[in-house]
Each structure stands twice: as structure tokens, then as C-alpha cells.
C-alpha angles and dihedrals in degrees: 000000000000099000141327125216112210124186108209123149092213092052103193117025138131096286091052093048098043100030102036115016098045103040094040091045091233110193099182129037116193119195104203106203135122092208097048091045087063096043113084093184093054091047090052093049093049091048089056091052099060129074114272096245093055119090120224127207124182107197137169118252094254092053092047089051091051091050091050093050093046090047094239092145108082138142107038106331122171115202112199122199126175105218147016088247091059090043088055090052091050092050091048091051093049093046091050089056095040116010091189096053113132116210122213113239109294120228116229105200125161122000105164130210120277131158113304096018128109128211111253100168135358097289100010122096119171141175132202092274089057090048091053089053091050089052090048092050089050091056087052091053092245110149116219116198122190115211133128101214131026094251096047121108110271122233111202103221092198088068093046099057094112092050092046089050090052092053093046093048096045116110098223 
């Protein structure tokens, strides 16, 4: 495994530590976020949440993109990003640097409920803006897989666009 990109609005939490970092023997966690990169307190809190032998980097989206393109991330790296919007920015940055870059399947983990979103799966709440991004990623041949833990069954969101659209457009 070279690296995994995981979209999870909580970034580092118990499920990530116990269900991802430990069993996959992750050696580097990268929090890809312009806002967290500039927030010393958040960086400190996240560094306290991961096991001591795991390295943590908080990097802006453009730097993470550069590191992906130059293949800096090797040997069990987990890249965490908090939203589909930030994922889109990361993908745009990578594609600007290398238009032919092919991403591995991207894990969509937890995106919790907030106003205007509807629950699609257990820990996945989306709105129409999110759906438009999923459609955009599909046109770019970027595979989005929803699963909470590495051994869970994977649901390929690209193949579920119609079903997601039905849920988002329902009146209940």
C-alpha cells in the first residue's frame, strides 16, 4: 500500500486510530487541510490522538498535492481530508501538476449530518453539492468507495449516483 486517502469530517478519532492506523500499520498520517495547517492548537490536539510511533503531518492542500505527484507518500501513509469540497481541491491541485495522474480508490468514511444533508448510509450524509462532486469525480475516473473500516464491504459511490439522487430528492 502506497497511500490511502480517507474523507472523514472528524479526521482523527478512535475509529481511525484503532480501525485504520493500528491494523494497517500506518506509519504516517497526513491531515490535508489549509485551515488546520494554520491552527497550532488543532495540530497539537491531533498529535496527541495518534500512537507515539506514528508520524503526523498537517499540510496545506497544495503541498499534499505536490507530495502525491512527487511520490513522497510511501510505506503506509493515510491522508485524511475532512470534506468532498477539500477533496475536490486536492484533486484539482494534483491534476494541475500532473494531468495524467491516476488516483487509487478514495475511501469515503464519515460525513456526519448537518443542516441540509440527508443520510445515505450509516455514517454518510450528503447534500446536492456533494452529489455534484461525486458526479464530477466519476467523470474524472476517480473511484469513491464508502466503507468505515478497511475490512468492511465497499460500496462504490460512483455506481450509486442514481440511488443517492433518489434519496436527496425525496420529500420525507
